[in-house]
TIMARZA-270354 format. One record per residue: x, y, z of N, C-alpha, C, O in turn. Coordinates in pm, 1 decimal, decimal comma. Layout:
<marses>
       n.c1       n.c2       n.c3      ca.c1      ca.c2      ca.c3       c.c1       c.c2       c.c3       o.c1       o.c2       o.c3
          X          Y          Z          X          Y          Z          X          Y          Z          X          Y          Z
...
</marses>
This chain:
<marses>
       n.c1       n.c2       n.c3      ca.c1      ca.c2      ca.c3       c.c1       c.c2       c.c3       o.c1       o.c2       o.c3
       97,9     -779,2   -10048,3      146,0     -722,5   -10155,4      146,7     -558,1   -10162,7      240,8     -496,3   -10212,4
       45,3     -503,1   -10114,3       22,9     -356,5   -10135,2      134,5     -297,5   -10039,9      189,7     -191,7   -10070,3
      168,9     -368,5    -9920,4      285,0     -318,1    -9839,4      415,7     -312,2    -9908,7      492,6     -216,3    -9901,5
      436,7     -422,9    -9977,8      563,8     -438,2   -10054,7      567,4     -324,2   -10172,4      669,5     -259,3   -10195,1
      460,3     -309,0   -10235,8      449,9     -215,0   -10346,5      486,9      -73,2   -10291,6      567,3        0,2   -10349,1
      421,5      -40,2   -10174,9      437,5       88,3   -10110,4      588,4      120,3   -10080,4      639,2      230,3   -10102,1
      656,5        8,0   -10026,4      792,7       23,7    -9990,4      864,9       38,5   -10099,9      948,1      129,1   -10101,7
      848,9      -44,8   -10211,4      927,7      -21,2   -10326,9      919,4      114,5   -10380,4     1020,8      174,8   -10415,6
      786,0      171,4   -10388,9      787,9      316,7   -10427,0      855,7      410,7   -10348,7      914,4      507,0   -10398,1
      849,5      382,9   -10207,8      918,3      483,8   -10113,6     1074,1      461,1   -10148,4     1145,8      559,6   -10166,2
     1122,9      337,7   -10157,4     1257,9      336,4   -10197,3     1302,1      389,6   -10315,6     1413,1      441,9   -10324,8
     1215,3      379,9   -10418,5     1247,4      438,1   -10555,8     1229,3      591,9   -10579,2     1286,0      652,4   -10670,1
     1145,4      648,3   -10489,2     1108,3      791,0   -10503,5     1249,8      875,3   -10504,3     1267,8      963,8   -10587,9
     1331,1      847,9   -10423,4     1461,3      933,8   -10425,2     1537,1      908,7   -10559,9     1606,0      998,3   -10608,7
     1524,9      794,5   -10615,7     1602,0      756,4   -10750,6     1523,3      859,8   -10866,0     1582,6      933,2   -10945,0
     1395,9      847,0   -10855,1     1313,7      930,9   -10966,4     1348,3     1078,9   -10947,1     1358,9     1154,6   -11043,7
     1365,1     1117,2   -10824,8     1408,2     1269,4   -10795,3     1553,9     1284,2   -10861,9     1581,4     1382,3   -10930,9
     1632,5     1194,9   -10840,2     1771,5     1206,8   -10903,0     1769,1     1209,6   -11054,3     1846,1     1280,0   -11119,6
     1672,1     1125,5   -11110,3     1652,7     1136,9   -11262,0     1609,6     1271,5   -11295,4     1667,3     1331,4   -11386,2
     1512,9     1325,8   -11230,4     1479,7     1462,4   -11257,1     1594,6     1566,5   -11249,1     1608,0     1653,6   -11335,1
     1672,4     1554,5   -11147,9     1780,7     1644,6   -11131,7     1884,2     1630,2   -11231,1     1931,1     1732,7   -11280,7
     1927,6     1512,2   -11268,3     2018,5     1479,9   -11374,8     1968,7     1517,8   -11509,2     2045,2     1560,3   -11595,7
     1830,2     1501,7   -11529,3     1772,5     1548,6   -11669,2     1778,2     1694,5   -11676,8     1800,2     1746,4   -11786,2
     1758,6     1775,7   -11558,6     1769,5     1932,6   -11560,6     1920,4     1954,4   -11579,7     1950,3     2037,8   -11665,2
     2017,2     1895,2   -11516,3     2151,1     1916,1   -11526,9     2185,1     1915,3   -11682,9     2242,5     2009,7   -11737,3
     2143,6     1798,0   -11750,6     2182,1     1781,8   -11877,8     2125,5     1894,1   -11983,8     2175,5     1919,3   -12093,4
     2020,6     1949,5   -11931,3     1988,3     2071,5   -12011,8     2093,6     2206,0   -11997,9     2111,2     2290,7   -12085,5
     2147,4     2202,4   -11886,2     2251,9     2313,9   -11859,7     2396,5     2268,6   -11912,5     2479,2     2348,3   -11956,7
     2415,0     2136,5   -11902,7     2540,9     2098,2   -11952,3     2513,7     1968,4   -12052,8     2538,0     1852,8   -12018,2
     2464,0     2002,2   -12171,8     2430,2     1881,6   -12252,8     2551,7     1811,2   -12310,0     2530,9     1704,5   -12367,8
     2688,7     1861,5   -12300,5     2789,6     1795,1   -12360,5     2878,3     1744,1   -12241,6     2999,0     1726,1   -12257,7
     2816,2     1721,3   -12122,6     2893,2     1655,8   -12010,0     2873,4     1499,8   -12002,6     2770,7     1457,2   -11949,9
     2961,6     1418,2   -12050,0     2941,4     1266,3   -12051,8     2917,5     1216,7   -11915,5     2835,1     1127,1   -11897,1
     2982,7     1268,0   -11820,5     2957,0     1203,5   -11668,0     2813,1     1215,5   -11636,3     2755,7     1123,5   -11578,0
     2746,1     1333,6   -11674,6     2604,6     1344,2   -11637,6     2527,1     1242,3   -11700,9     2444,4     1174,0   -11640,5
     2555,5     1231,2   -11831,7     2471,0     1108,4   -11909,0     2502,8      975,1   -11850,0     2413,5      892,2   -11832,4
     2623,3      952,6   -11820,0     2659,4      820,2   -11774,0     2592,2      793,3   -11637,2     2535,9      687,4   -11609,3
     2604,0      901,8   -11553,4     2515,1      859,1   -11431,5     2372,8      860,9   -11438,5     2306,2      782,2   -11371,1
     2314,0      955,9   -11525,0     2177,7      931,2   -11553,3     2135,2      792,8   -11606,9     2031,5      738,7   -11568,5
     2218,6      737,8   -11696,7     2201,7      600,6   -11736,0     2209,8      503,6   -11623,2     2124,9      414,6   -11620,7
     2303,9      508,5   -11525,6     2309,1      438,3   -11403,2     2185,1      425,8   -11325,1     2138,0      318,8   -11286,6
     2133,9      546,8   -11303,8     2018,1      564,0   -11229,6     1901,1      505,4   -11289,8     1816,7      455,2   -11215,6
     1883,9      505,1   -11423,7     1776,0      444,6   -11498,7     1791,4      299,8   -11478,9     1691,5      228,6   -11469,0
     1917,8      248,8   -11472,1     1931,8      109,2   -11471,3     1876,2       67,5   -11336,1     1802,1      -30,7   -11332,2
     1907,3      137,5   -11219,4     1870,4      103,7   -11098,0     1713,0       95,5   -11095,8     1651,6       14,1   -11026,9
     1653,4      190,4   -11180,1     1501,7      198,7   -11188,9     1454,0       83,2   -11264,4     1331,2       78,1   -11270,1
     1516,7      -11,4   -11324,4     1493,4     -105,1   -11417,7     1436,4      -34,2   -11546,1     1331,8      -73,5   -11597,7
     1499,8       58,6   -11589,6     1457,2      137,0   -11716,1     1567,7      101,9   -11819,2     1638,9      197,2   -11850,8
     1594,0      -12,5   -11874,9     1713,7      -47,6   -11929,5     1731,8       38,3   -12078,3     1838,6       81,2   -12122,0
     1599,7       50,6   -12141,5     1603,8      134,3   -12260,9     1645,6      267,0   -12260,8     1708,7      317,2   -12353,8
     1602,6      342,8   -12129,3     1641,4      474,2   -12100,0     1790,3      487,1   -12057,7     1857,8      586,4   -12084,5
     1837,4      376,9   -11988,2     1983,0      352,5   -11948,2     2066,7      350,5   -12078,4     2167,6      420,3   -12087,6
     2027,4      275,3   -12172,7     2103,4      256,2   -12298,5     2100,9      393,1   -12363,5     2208,6      443,0   -12396,2
     1998,9      451,7   -12383,0     1978,2      576,9   -12447,0     2079,2      699,6   -12380,6     2133,3      784,4   -12451,7
     2092,9      694,1   -12247,2     2170,9      785,9   -12183,8     2326,4      747,9   -12199,6     2415,1      831,2   -12218,0
     2345,1      612,9   -12189,9     2492,8      575,9   -12193,2     2543,7      586,9   -12354,4     2663,0      597,6   -12382,6
     2451,1      583,3   -12441,8     2480,7      602,3   -12591,6     2529,3      744,1   -12596,6     2634,8      775,7   -12651,7
     2454,3      822,3   -12541,2     2483,1      983,0   -12537,4     2632,2     1004,1   -12476,0     2720,8     1070,8   -12529,5
     2641,1      939,9   -12364,0     2776,7      959,7   -12295,6     2889,1      905,6   -12377,4     2997,9      963,2   -12376,0
     2869,1      798,3   -12448,4     2973,4      742,5   -12532,3     2987,4      827,5   -12659,4     3099,2      839,3   -12709,6
     2896,6      878,4   -12706,3     2904,7      974,2   -12816,9     2992,1     1091,2   -12774,3     3076,0     1136,8   -12852,1
     2974,9     1137,9   -12658,6     3040,6     1261,8   -12602,9     3184,0     1222,3   -12575,0     3275,2     1301,9   -12597,2
     3204,4     1110,4   -12530,4     3342,1     1067,7   -12474,1     3359,9      926,4   -12553,0     3343,2      823,3   -12487,8
     3392,0      918,4   -12685,6     3412,5      791,3   -12740,2     3537,8      725,4   -12713,7     3554,0      616,9   -12769,5
     3635,6      772,2   -12634,6     3759,4      705,8   -12607,5     3753,8      636,3   -12482,7     3857,2      580,3   -12446,6
     3643,7      629,0   -12404,2     3632,0      574,4   -12272,6     3574,4      426,5   -12267,5     3454,1      400,8   -12263,2
     3677,9      331,9   -12268,6     3639,5      190,5   -12265,4     3532,0      131,6   -12178,8     3458,4       36,6   -12205,3
     3537,0      214,8   -12056,2     3452,6      155,5   -11951,7     3298,7      200,7   -11971,7     3205,6      145,6   -11913,0
     3284,9      301,7   -12056,8     3150,0      330,1   -12104,3     3103,5      218,0   -12186,1     2996,9      158,5   -12170,8
     3203,7      191,9   -12284,9     3147,3       96,6   -12375,3     3124,0      -43,9   -12314,6     3043,8     -123,8   -12362,8
     3203,7      -69,3   -12200,1     3166,8     -203,3   -12130,7     3044,0     -206,6   -12062,2     2983,6     -312,4   -12044,8
     2997,7      -83,7   -12016,8     2860,3      -76,9   -11945,9     2757,7     -102,0   -12040,5     2660,8     -172,4   -12012,0
     2775,2      -40,9   -12168,1     2677,2      -43,6   -12271,4     2672,6     -207,3   -12303,6     2567,7     -271,1   -12295,3
     2787,0     -260,6   -12337,6     2796,4     -400,5   -12393,3     2733,5     -492,1   -12278,0     2651,4     -577,1   -12312,3
     2763,4     -480,5   -12160,2     2697,5     -550,1   -12054,3     2553,7     -546,3   -12054,4     2493,6     -651,9   -12034,7
     2487,7     -435,6   -12074,5     2342,9     -414,4   -12092,9     2295,4     -491,4   -12205,2     2198,6     -566,5   -12193,5
     2364,4     -475,5   -12323,5     2323,3     -548,9   -12449,7     2319,3     -681,9   -12417,2     2222,2     -744,4   -12459,9
     2416,0     -751,4   -12340,1     2424,0     -886,9   -12294,9     2304,8     -929,6   -12227,8     2244,7    -1031,3   -12262,4
     2263,4     -846,5   -12120,7     2143,0     -872,7   -12042,1     2034,2     -880,6   -12117,9     1954,8     -971,8   -12094,7
     2012,1     -801,3   -12207,4     1894,4     -787,9   -12299,3     1893,4     -899,3   -12418,6     1802,2     -903,2   -12501,2
     1995,8     -982,7   -12419,1     2007,2    -1086,0   -12515,1     2062,8    -1053,4   -12656,3     2066,3    -1142,4   -12741,3
     2105,6     -930,0   -12682,7     2173,6     -887,8   -12782,8     2323,3     -914,7   -12788,8     2409,2     -826,5   -12786,5
     2345,9    -1046,9   -12796,9     2470,3    -1097,0   -12772,3     2577,6    -1051,7   -12878,2     2694,4    -1031,4   -12845,2
     2534,8    -1037,8   -12999,0     2623,8    -1002,0   -13110,9     2668,8     -870,1   -13098,7     2785,9     -840,9   -13123,1
     2582,7     -785,0   -13061,5     2588,6     -631,6   -13036,1     2684,0     -631,6   -12917,5     2787,3     -565,9   -12929,2
     2659,3     -702,3   -12797,5     2745,7     -701,2   -12672,7     2892,3     -740,3   -12732,2     2984,5     -661,4   -12711,6
     2911,6     -836,7   -12791,3     3047,6     -864,0   -12857,0     3116,0     -758,9   -12917,0     3227,7     -721,1   -12881,7
     3041,4     -705,2   -13019,0     3094,7     -604,9   -13101,7     3123,8     -477,1   -12999,9     3227,7     -416,7   -13026,8
     3060,7     -435,2   -12906,4     3074,5     -321,5   -12808,8     3198,5     -357,8   -12740,5     3291,9     -277,6   -12736,7
     3206,5     -484,7   -12680,8     3324,6     -529,1   -12578,2     3458,3     -517,5   -12678,2     3560,6     -461,6   -12638,5
     3448,5     -570,3   -12799,1     3557,3     -558,5   -12894,2     3607,4     -397,7   -12932,0     3724,4     -366,4   -12953,7
     3509,0     -319,2   -12934,1     3536,0     -164,5   -12943,2     3617,0     -131,4   -12814,2     3724,7      -72,1   -12818,9
     3565,1     -168,7   -12712,0     3638,3     -129,6   -12579,3     3775,0     -177,8   -12585,1     3866,2     -101,9   -12552,3
     3798,6     -298,1   -12624,0     3942,7     -349,9   -12629,8     4032,8     -277,2   -12748,6     4155,4     -268,7   -12741,4
     3963,4     -232,3   -12845,8     4044,1     -159,7   -12944,0     4075,1       -7,8   -12877,9     4178,4       51,6   -12909,1
     3988,7       43,8   -12794,8     4027,1      160,7   -12719,9     4138,4      128,0   -12608,4     4225,6      211,9   -12586,0
     4136,3       39,9   -12558,0     4233,2       -0,8   -12442,1     4246,1     -153,9   -12436,3     4157,2     -228,5   -12395,1
     4367,4     -193,0   -12482,5     4392,3     -334,5   -12477,9     4418,4     -388,8   -12352,2     4455,3     -506,0   -12344,1
     4402,4     -310,4   -12240,5     4427,7     -346,7   -12110,9     4309,6     -347,6   -12018,2     4321,4     -346,5   -11895,7
     4184,7     -350,0   -12088,2     4051,8     -341,7   -12035,7     4002,9     -455,0   -11984,9     3937,6     -533,0   -12054,3
     4032,7     -478,2   -11843,0     3996,7     -611,1   -11794,5     3831,8     -623,3   -11810,8     3781,1     -728,7   -11849,3
     3765,9     -525,7   -11783,4     3621,1     -549,4   -11800,1     3577,2     -615,2   -11942,9     3498,4     -708,5   -11958,6
     3636,9     -554,2   -12026,8     3606,3     -611,3   -12164,2     3647,6     -760,8   -12185,2     3569,4     -841,5   -12235,4
     3776,8     -794,9   -12143,9     3809,6     -932,1   -12145,0     3721,4    -1022,3   -12069,8     3685,4    -1130,0   -12117,3
     3685,7     -980,6   -11952,6     3604,2    -1061,5   -11861,5     3449,7    -1071,8   -11917,5     3389,0    -1178,9   -11914,2
     3393,9     -955,2   -11967,4     3263,9     -961,5   -12033,8     3264,9    -1057,3   -12159,0     3178,9    -1144,3   -12172,8
     3364,0    -1037,5   -12247,1     3373,6    -1130,3   -12361,4     3388,8    -1260,4   -12321,2     3320,5    -1347,8   -12374,6
     3483,8    -1292,0   -12217,8     3503,7    -1440,3   -12184,5     3376,1    -1490,2   -12144,5     3332,6    -1589,9   -12202,2
     3300,8    -1427,8   -12041,5     3183,0    -1481,6   -11995,9     3079,0    -1512,8   -12105,6     3007,9    -1613,2   -12100,8
     3074,2    -1425,1   -12200,7     2969,3    -1441,0   -12327,1     3014,8    -1564,7   -12399,4     2930,1    -1645,0   -12438,7
     3143,7    -1585,4   -12419,7     3191,4    -1691,5   -12497,4     3170,2    -1827,7   -12419,8     3139,2    -1930,1   -12480,7
     3188,7    -1824,6   -12279,8     3173,8    -1932,5   -12190,3     3019,6    -1970,9   -12185,3     2983,0    -2088,4   -12181,7
     2940,8    -1874,1   -12185,3     2790,0    -1909,7   -12177,4     2747,3    -1959,8   -12326,0     2651,3    -2036,4   -12334,3
     2811,1    -1921,6   -12435,7     2783,6    -1970,4   -12555,5     2835,3    -2096,5   -12593,0     2790,0    -2153,1   -12692,4
     2939,1    -2154,7   -12513,7     2994,2    -2284,3   -12538,4     3112,3    -2274,8   -12602,4     3174,7    -2379,5   -12619,4
     3165,9    -2154,7   -12648,9     3300,4    -2149,5   -12711,3     3407,3    -2137,3   -12622,3     3458,0    -2028,4   -12595,3
     3449,7    -2260,7   -12568,1     3549,2    -2260,5   -12467,4     3701,8    -2222,2   -12495,2     3785,5    -2184,1   -12413,4
     3713,8    -2240,2   -12617,7     3862,4    -2192,7   -12682,7     3880,8    -2048,9   -12676,3     3988,5    -1996,1   -12648,8
     3753,7    -1975,3   -12707,0     3758,8    -1829,8   -12712,9     3758,5    -1780,6   -12576,0     3827,9    -1685,3   -12540,7
     3672,6    -1851,8   -12490,5     3674,0    -1787,1   -12357,5     3804,3    -1815,0   -12284,7     3847,4    -1726,2   -12211,0
     3872,9    -1930,5   -12297,4     3998,7    -1950,2   -12234,5     4098,1    -1850,4   -12284,8     4173,0    -1798,0   -12202,4
     4106,6    -1819,4   -12407,8     4189,8    -1715,4   -12453,2     4167,3    -1576,6   -12388,4     4262,3    -1508,3   -12350,0
     4052,1    -1541,5   -12378,8     4019,7    -1414,6   -12323,7     4056,0    -1400,3   -12173,6     4097,6    -1294,3   -12126,9
     4038,0    -1511,0   -12102,2     4050,4    -1512,8   -11957,1     4210,1    -1519,8   -11940,9     4265,4    -1459,2   -11849,1
     4276,3    -1590,7   -12027,4     4428,0    -1581,9   -12025,5     4495,9    -1446,0   -12058,8     4595,9    -1396,6   -12006,7
     4423,5    -1401,8   -12149,9     4464,2    -1242,9   -12186,9     4451,5    -1156,4   -12055,2     4541,6    -1084,9   -12011,2
     4331,1    -1172,6   -12001,0     4299,5    -1096,9   -11880,9     4415,5    -1113,3   -11777,4     4477,8    -1016,6   -11733,4
     4439,1    -1238,3   -11743,0     4562,8    -1265,9   -11649,5     4679,4    -1204,4   -11683,6     4748,1    -1146,3   -11599,6
     4714,3    -1212,8   -11822,4     4842,0    -1160,0   -11869,2     4846,7    -1004,3   -11843,6     4951,9     -950,6   -11809,2
     4738,7     -938,9   -11860,1     4713,4     -806,9   -11852,1     4742,4     -757,0   -11716,6     4811,9     -657,7   -11694,9
     4679,5     -838,6   -11615,1     4665,5     -810,4   -11486,7     4681,2     -944,0   -11401,4     4579,3    -1007,3   -11373,8
     4795,6     -984,9   -11362,5     4822,1    -1110,3   -11285,1     4746,7    -1122,5   -11149,0     4730,6    -1233,4   -11098,0
     4700,5    -1007,8   -11090,0     4638,5    -1006,3   -10970,0     4475,2    -1007,5   -10989,7     4400,9     -989,4   -10893,3
     4429,1    -1028,9   -11113,5     4293,6    -1033,5   -11148,4     4227,9    -1163,3   -11107,5     4248,4    -1262,6   -11177,3
     4152,6    -1171,3   -11003,0     4077,1    -1302,3   -10979,3     3993,3    -1351,4   -11075,9     3978,3    -1472,4   -11092,9
     3936,2    -1265,3   -11142,3     3817,0    -1291,8   -11235,7     3868,9    -1369,2   -11348,1     3792,6    -1447,6   -11404,6
     3984,3    -1357,1   -11385,5     4059,1    -1424,7   -11511,6     4079,1    -1566,8   -11454,5     4033,6    -1662,4   -11517,3
     4140,9    -1583,8   -11345,5     4141,0    -1722,5   -11294,0     4024,2    -1796,2   -11256,5     4020,3    -1919,2   -11256,8
     3919,5    -1714,1   -11220,9     3782,2    -1789,0   -11196,7     3734,2    -1833,4   -11330,4     3700,8    -1951,1   -11344,2
     3726,9    -1742,5   -11439,4     3696,8    -1784,9   -11561,7     3760,8    -1910,6   -11622,5     3698,6    -2000,4   -11679,2
     3901,0    -1904,4   -11602,0     3979,2    -2027,3   -11650,7     3941,2    -2153,7   -11580,4     3940,3    -2263,5   -11636,1
     3908,8    -2132,2   -11451,1     3867,9    -2247,7   -11375,6     3741,4    -2298,8   -11424,5     3719,8    -2419,9   -11425,9
     3649,6    -2206,7   -11467,9     3513,7    -2249,8   -11508,3     3540,8    -2313,0   -11654,0     3474,4    -2413,0   -11681,4
     3621,9    -2269,9   -11740,0     3639,8    -2344,7   -11870,3     3694,4    -2463,1   -11848,9     3643,4    -2557,1   -11909,9
     3806,4    -2490,1   -11761,7     3878,3    -2602,1   -11747,7     3792,7    -2708,1   -11682,2     3798,7    -2826,0   -11717,2
     3702,5    -2658,6   -11574,1     3609,4    -2771,7   -11528,4     3528,6    -2812,8   -11632,9     3517,2    -2934,5   -11647,5
     3468,5    -2737,6   -11711,0     3374,2    -2797,7   -11809,9     3453,7    -2896,4   -11899,5     3395,9    -2997,3   -11939,6
     3584,3    -2872,8   -11933,4     3665,7    -2944,5   -12012,4     3712,3    -3074,6   -11943,6     3782,3    -3157,2   -12002,2
     3669,3    -3088,8   -11814,4     3722,9    -3199,0   -11740,0     3859,0    -3195,1   -11704,8     3914,3    -3299,3   -11669,7
     3922,3    -3085,1   -11709,7     4066,4    -3058,7   -11660,7     4049,9    -3006,5   -11514,9     4066,0    -2889,2   -11481,6
     4014,5    -3112,3   -11430,3     3983,4    -3073,8   -11297,1     4094,7    -3009,9   -11215,7     4076,5    -2906,8   -11151,0
     4216,3    -3077,5   -11221,4     4331,9    -3035,1   -11149,2     4361,9    -2895,3   -11174,1     4386,4    -2817,7   -11081,7
     4360,3    -2853,7   -11321,2     4380,5    -2717,4   -11363,9     4274,6    -2622,3   -11305,0     4300,8    -2510,3   -11261,1
     4148,9    -2679,9   -11308,7     4042,8    -2604,4   -11254,4     4058,3    -2569,0   -11118,1     4038,0    -2454,4   -11077,8
     4098,2    -2675,9   -11035,9     4103,3    -2640,5   -10900,3     4217,4    -2553,8   -10864,7     4207,8    -2473,8   -10771,6
     4335,1    -2567,5   -10941,3     4447,4    -2470,6   -10917,2     4390,7    -2324,1   -10939,8     4405,5    -2236,5   -10854,6
     4327,8    -2303,9   -11055,0     4279,0    -2182,3   -11099,9     4193,5    -2116,3   -10992,8     4207,8    -2001,1   -10952,0
     4101,3    -2206,2   -10952,0     4000,9    -2150,8   -10845,0     4083,3    -2111,0   -10709,2     4057,0    -2008,9   -10645,7
     4176,9    -2195,3   -10675,5     4252,7    -2153,1   -10552,8     4333,2    -2020,9   -10582,9     4343,6    -1931,3   -10499,2
     4384,2    -2015,8   -10697,2     4445,7    -1884,5   -10718,7     4349,7    -1771,4   -10702,6     4368,6    -1675,8   -10627,3
     4248,7    -1788,5   -10776,4     4133,9    -1678,4   -10757,8     4093,0    -1643,3   -10608,5     4073,2    -1528,0   -10570,2
     4082,8    -1757,9   -10527,8     4037,7    -1751,4   -10392,1     4148,0    -1663,5   -10308,1     4120,7    -1580,6   -10221,3
     4282,1    -1701,3   -10354,6     4384,3    -1634,3   -10285,4     4392,8    -1479,1   -10319,6     4456,4    -1398,3   -10251,9
     4325,6    -1451,0   -10425,3     4329,8    -1295,3   -10460,6     4188,2    -1230,9   -10430,3     4169,3    -1109,3   -10433,0
     4090,9    -1324,7   -10401,3     3962,0    -1254,4   -10355,6     3910,7    -1345,3   -10246,2     3819,9    -1425,3   -10268,3
     3968,5    -1333,0   -10128,9     3924,1    -1419,1   -10015,3     3778,2    -1387,6    -9992,6     3725,4    -1277,8   -10010,2
     3721,4    -1496,4    -9952,0     3593,2    -1507,4    -9900,1     3481,0    -1466,2   -10018,6     3374,5    -1411,0    -9990,8
     3515,6    -1496,2   -10133,7     3419,3    -1474,9   -10252,3     3336,7    -1590,7   -10245,8     3390,8    -1700,0   -10262,3
     3197,0    -1583,1   -10221,3     3132,4    -1697,9   -10213,9     3120,5    -1764,2   -10345,5     3115,5    -1887,0   -10352,2
     3115,4    -1680,9   -10461,9     3093,2    -1757,6   -10601,8     3224,4    -1845,7   -10636,1     3216,6    -1958,5   -10684,9
     3338,5    -1784,7   -10606,8     3476,6    -1849,3   -10626,7     3478,8    -1983,8   -10547,5     3527,1    -2088,2   -10591,4
     3416,7    -1967,2   -10417,6     3433,6    -2083,6   -10315,4     3336,8    -2191,3   -10369,2     3372,8    -2308,9   -10374,4
     3207,4    -2149,7   -10411,6     3123,8    -2246,2   -10467,3     3189,5    -2323,8   -10595,9     3182,2    -2446,1   -10607,2
     3250,8    -2243,8   -10686,3     3306,7    -2307,9   -10819,0     3417,6    -2416,5   -10746,5     3417,3    -2536,9   -10772,0
     3499,3    -2360,1   -10664,4     3615,3    -2451,1   -10611,7     3550,3    -2568,9   -10538,4     3604,9    -2678,9   -10547,7
     3442,4    -2555,8   -10468,9     3371,5    -2679,9   -10393,0     3310,9    -2768,6   -10502,9     3317,7    -2890,2   -10485,5
     3250,8    -2719,8   -10617,3     3210,4    -2797,3   -10714,2     3304,3    -2883,2   -10777,1     3280,4    -3002,9   -10792,9
     3424,2    -2821,6   -10818,8     3532,5    -2886,1   -10879,0     3587,0    -2996,3   -10784,1     3607,4    -3111,6   -10821,9
     3610,1    -2949,6   -10651,3     3659,8    -3054,4   -10564,4     3568,2    -3179,6   -10549,8     3609,4    -3295,4   -10543,2
     3437,0    -3139,5   -10545,8     3331,9    -3236,1   -10536,9     3361,0    -3346,1   -10641,9     3356,3    -3465,6   -10612,7
     3387,6    -3305,7   -10750,8     3400,4    -3398,4   -10868,7     3527,5    -3479,4   -10843,1     3531,0    -3596,2   -10881,7
     3643,2    -3419,1   -10773,6     3763,2    -3490,4   -10751,7     3773,2    -3558,4   -10593,8     3832,9    -3662,8   -10567,9
     3710,9    -3485,7   -10510,5     3724,9    -3526,0   -10367,2     3605,2    -3480,5   -10295,7     3600,6    -3362,4   -10261,5
     3509,0    -3558,3   -10269,0     3402,6    -3517,4   -10203,2     3416,9    -3456,8   -10063,1     3348,4    -3358,3   -10035,6
     3498,0    -3506,6    -9976,0     3518,1    -3452,3    -9838,2     3574,1    -3320,9    -9841,9     3521,3    -3240,1    -9765,5
     3674,7    -3278,0    -9917,3     3726,7    -3156,7    -9926,2     3606,4    -3052,8    -9988,1     3592,2    -2937,1    -9948,3
     3537,6    -3105,4   -10074,5     3430,5    -3030,9   -10143,1     3330,7    -2961,6   -10033,0     3299,0    -2842,8   -10036,3
     3288,2    -3053,1    -9938,2     3177,0    -3026,6    -9849,2     3229,7    -2906,6    -9756,1     3151,3    -2825,4    -9706,9
     3360,2    -2902,2    -9737,0     3415,7    -2791,5    -9644,2     3402,6    -2650,4    -9721,5     3359,5    -2550,5    -9663,9
     3439,2    -2650,4    -9843,3     3431,9    -2528,5    -9930,0     3287,1    -2484,6    -9945,4     3255,5    -2365,8    -9938,5
     3196,5    -2586,4    -9967,1     3061,5    -2553,8   -10015,9     2993,4    -2512,4    -9881,2     2906,8    -2425,9    -9893,7
     3016,2    -2556,8    -9759,6     2968,3    -2516,9    -9640,3     3013,5    -2367,6    -9601,9     2937,0    -2288,6    -9546,6
     3136,5    -2339,7    -9634,5     3189,6    -2208,8    -9620,0     3127,3    -2102,3    -9708,2     3103,7    -1987,0    -9672,1
     3103,5    -2153,7    -9827,4     3035,5    -2047,4    -9920,1     2903,3    -2036,3    -9881,0     2858,7    -1922,2    -9892,1
     2824,7    -2122,5    -9837,3     2689,5    -2108,4    -9781,6     2685,6    -2011,2    -9667,3     2599,1    -1925,1    -9651,5
     2791,2    -2034,9    -9587,5     2783,9    -1927,9    -9446,7     2813,1    -1780,8    -9497,4     2766,0    -1683,5    -9438,4
     2885,2    -1770,3    -9598,4     2923,6    -1650,0    -9652,4     2811,0    -1563,9    -9713,6     2803,4    -1441,3    -9706,1
     2721,3    -1650,8    -9777,8     2614,2    -1595,5    -9839,0     2496,4    -1523,2    -9747,4     2417,9    -1434,1    -9779,9
     2510,4    -1586,6    -9633,5     2404,7    -1530,9    -9524,0     2406,5    -1391,1    -9489,1     2326,9    -1347,1    -9406,1
</marses>
């Protein structure tokens, strides 16, 4: 245990040095949103979510028209279990940019996890409408349809997602699970391939 603690401290030391450097930089450039954004990301790497949120809040305050900053913050709210706040901030991102895939994806996943399949389906459909080459929208639709028992549609959505994101182990696993429900033999091939890709 002491060796792993020492290794972890050794790995994190450069990150803490980066924090110090970014903190100093924000003293010289307190109105630079990119500095605050990067500082927040480093804090998140160091498993300091409260500090990350504070830095990202400052970044958003300085650059309120940037939807990706809102999505970063919404994702962190979701991880912390503040789902209402996450939904609100993802919706703000969509108001800033109605083509923000990260917001559609984040909201869709929240509704899917919460069991609101109608809302989740609508958001994943919107993501695909905004960007037909976005595999995440098809993957999300596949998950919704699989839960609803619409296996043929789920399989087709997963296959589309897979054609757009080859060798994605998560999509392969989802497709394998849907096929397992429909056809055990084909499912085993996809599940085995997904397991190999994860190694």
